[in-house]
N, C-alpha and C positions, 0 to 999 in steps of 0.2 A: 735624430740622427745625425753622427758624425761626418765629416768630407769623407775620412777614408773608409768609413765603413759604408759608403756609396760605391766608391770603387769597387771593394772588394764582393758586390755582390750585383748579378746578371737583372735579380727579382728587383732589386732597390735602384739598378740604373734606368730600367725600363718605364718605373715611373715615371721620370722624365724624358727619356727618349721615347717619345709615342709613336715617332716615325719611326722607327728601328734605324739611327743613323749607322748603330755599332753593325748590325746585320749588313750593311752595307758597303763596311769598312772590312769585314772578315770573308765578305763576297771577291776581293779585288783579284785573286788567282783567279776566279771563275770569271770573270768580265775580260781578266787577260787572254785566258784560254777562248773565250767565245769568241772576241771581235779577231784574234789571231786566226783561227778559222777560217769566219768570215773575210777576210781579207785574202784567200788563196784565191777567192771568184773573181777579183778585181781583173779589169785590162786596162790597158794603156796605148793611147797610139803612140809613134814616135813621134811626134812636134808636141806628144803631154808630158814624154820624156825626154827630152830636151832642152825644156827651156832656160832664157839667159835670166830670170828673177823666178823667182818664190813670192808669192801671194798670199797670208794667212790669214779671213778676212772672219774675223769673231770675236767675241766679247768675256774676258770673265772667266771661267770655268773652262770657257770652249778654248780657250788657245793657251792652259797651260800645258798641254803636249807639246805645242809650239817653243815654247819657252824652255821646257826640258831640252829638246831638240838644238836647240838655237846653241845651245854650250855642252849639254852630253855630246854632239857627235859635229863639235867645230870645226874640228883636225879632218872629218870625212866629208863635210857637204860640198859638192860640184859648184854649188850654184849658189847666190846669194838668196837668204830668206827674210822677208822681211813680215811684220805683223799690223795689219789696221784695224785696231778696235775703234774703230769709227764708218760712216755714213760712204765717204767720200774714198776713191782709190787714187793709188799718185797719175800723175799722168802719163807715165812711163808705162804703162800696164797696155799692153797691145798685144799681136797673138803670137810673139814668142816668150809670155810668159803664164805662166801656169799660177791660176788663183783658185785656193784649196777653202770653198766656205764651211765653217767650222761652227754648227749650232745644234746644243744637244736638244734641245728641243723642238729647233726647225721654224721655230716663231721668232727669232730675233731680229726686232726691225732693221737695227744697222748691217746684219749681215745679210737677209734679203735684199737690201737696196745696193748692199755693195756689191754682192753677184750680179744683180741683174745691170749695173754698170761695168761689170766685166765683160758681161754675155756685147755691150752695146762695141766694149772698147775691140772686140774678135780675138779676146783672150781665151788658152786654152781652160777648160774648168774641170775641178775635182771638187768633191766633198764627202763629210763624214756628221750624222744626224740619225734622231733615233725617227723623227719621221714629219711631219706636218709639211708647212708650206717649202720648204725647203728641197724635202725629200720627193714631196712632188715634182718642183721645178727639176730637179738631177735627174729622175725617171722620164720625164715631159722632152727632155732632150738628150739622153742616151751616155748623161757624163759618167764618167767611173764614180762611182759613190760605195762609202761604206755604211749603208743604212743599217741599223741596227737594233733586235728588239733588248732593252733592257732590263733581260729578264732577272738580273743578280744586282740589282739596287732596290732593294726593298723599299727604299726610302722614297724614292721616285725624285731626289734629289739632284740637279746636276752635277753640284759640288762632290757629291759624293761617288760618283762614277766615274771613279781616277782611272781604273783600266779601261773603258769605255774610250774617255776622254783623250790621256795620255799616251797610253799605249796603243789606240787606237790608232791617234795620229803617226808613232812611230811604224806600227805596222801598215799603214799607205804608203809612208814615205819609202819604207823598204821594199813594198813590193813595184813601185814606180822604179826603185832603181835611183835613189838619191842617198841612198844611205845603208851600210852594209850590214845586215841582222840576219844570221841564220839561227839553223832549227836547233844547234847548241846555244846561241845566246835566249832563244824562247825559252830553251830547257833552266837556263842559269837564272832566268828572270823568277819563272813559276818556284824555283828551290829556293830562292832569298827570298820571294815573298813568304813562304810555306815557313820559313826559319826563322824570320822578325815576327812573324805570328806567336810562335811558341817562346816570343822573349818578353812581349808587349802588350799580350793580351791580358781581358779581365782574370782570367784565369791564375794567371801568375801574381803573390802577391808583392805587395808595393814593395817588400828589404830587397827583390832580384828585379823588380819592373822597374827600366828607368824611364819610361814615358810619364809611369805616374807620380815617380819622384818628380821629373822635372814639371809635371803638372802643378805639382804642392809649390815647387820655386817659383813658381809664374804666374803664383793668384797674389792678384794685387799689386802685379809687376807690368811696366812695359818691355816686354821680347824684344834682342834687337838680334833676328839669325844673322848668322856670320859665317861664313862660307869664302870656297875660292873656287875657281876653275869648272871645272865638268858639274860641279853640287850647285851652282851657281841657279840655273831655272827649278832645282828640287827647292832650294830657298823662298825662291818666290812663293812656289804653291803652299810651303810652310807657313808663311807669314797670312797668305792669303786664309789658309783654313782654319788658325788661329784668328783671323777677324770674323769669320762668315758664322765657324761653326762655336768659337767659343765666347765672341761678342767681346772680344779681346782688339784695342789697339797693339801693332804691331808691325814691325817692319826689318826689309832684310838689307842685310851690306855685304861687301864682295871685299875681297885681298886680292890684290895688293891698290885699289882704287883709295878703298877708307882710310889707306897710311898719310895719303898725298891731302886729308883735309878734318875726316871727322875725329880725330886724336885731338885735337884742339878744342871741339866744342862737347870735350867731357865734362870741364870743369864748369859751368854754368847752364842750368840753375842748378842750386844748390839744394834744390830737390831730386836731380839724379840719384845722387847714392841712396836714396829711397826707393826710387820709381823702377830706372831701368838695372834690365837684368842682361845679358850678353848671355849669348847661346853660340858657344865656337864649335863647329863641328869641323875634326881634323881626320884626316886621311892620307894615308902613305904615298897615298898616285900623286898628289900634289906636288909642282915641281921644287925640288929643292930650297929656292929660295922662296916660294909661296909657305912652304912649312915652318921655314925660319921666323916670315915676317908673323906667321899665325901664333908662335910663342911669342915674340914682341908684342905684338898687340896685345897678348895677354896680359902682357907685365903694363902694359898701359892703363890698362883697364884698372890692375891692381894699386897703381901708383896714385888713379887719379880716386881710389877709396870707392871705387865700383864692384860690383860682384858679376862673375860669370860662370858657366855652369859648360864644360865641354863633352861634347858628344864624339869617339871615333867609330867611324865607319869601317867594318871590317873587310868587306867585299873584297874580292881578288880583282874584280876588274870594274873600270867605272859603271856600266851601266847597272853591275849590281849593286854597287856603291849606293848608286842614285834610286835604287828600288829600295833596297833596304832604309834608306833616309827617307825616303817616302811615306811608308808604313810607320816608322816611328812616330813622323809628323800626323798623320793623320790620328794615331790614336791618343798622341799628346792632347792634341788641340781637342779631340774627345771627352777626356777626362775635363780638362779644364773646365769644356761646358758644364761636364757635371760636379765641379767643384765651387764653380758659379751658378749652380741651380739653375740652368740653360737647357731648353729644349735646343738643341743644335740646330734642326732645322728651319724654322721660322726667320724670313729677314725681312723684321717686321720696316725697316728705315730703305730699304731696297722695294719692297713691294709701296710703299706709301710712296717714294718719288717717282717710279714708274707710272703712278694713278695720278699725279700730280701731273706730269707731263702731255699726258692724254685728256687733260682738263682744258 
């Protein structure tokens, strides 16, 4: 079986993708619609809607949405937003702080400890989860919470529930009044997701499918996702999906910050030329200075005898571009998993690590 034939057939894909990660990607729009409708039932007190700080307590895939919000809504967020991927909350957390506990499973040890600490500190509390002890805690204390049934995540993997985790947080923040998000924005997100599926799904042949083409280019390479401004949070998601789904080392870098240090590190080791592959994400919505920086960064990459592949997001608004890139990233990481002959869902090293911690 050739690598190309794997990506052209759902039947052959299913031989590796035994837990149906592809199905979860294809159901992204349904996840978004379900969590949006559920969010309409959220009720917040005046204190919960007017904090001095917002702290999201969560780990890994459960805070991908927060990373996206921090950069996608940077100009609209009216209070500081901090992620705490740990057991302990900052000492400033008090009754004027809203702590949002985010755990897909509802059993994440660090998040449960952190939200209990938030309660002791007298903080305002909200949450998002599919169940577990976190759901019990939120219900018992009558805290506003998005407690969802992951109907449209057939793989049962938290990292494949991007509609629940990423858009779910957007919906929660919108309902609390922290970010502007209208019904027309919601419609635009669904339309963007649908259009992206038409470009990147398995049914689209490799020659016309940028996600498949990029997956082939990334085979046996070290991807460096390179973005600016509102797409930084999605770049974090992209690199994480490559790590966990494709089992591939990846990182992301952000313009203009990378222009102040990374360029000098391209010369060595000599293996950079054979291993590194930059993925530059271009957008007409970047500031003019950053659009020019992206062009010059690509020149620097070439002059160091390295390679890049560019992907231009076509959406008319930042949120459309974010979800377009999100779908592209999901498909690319999935296709690379297939080319690496990997079932995307198992995370054996993460499972081993957690087991060792419990000993």
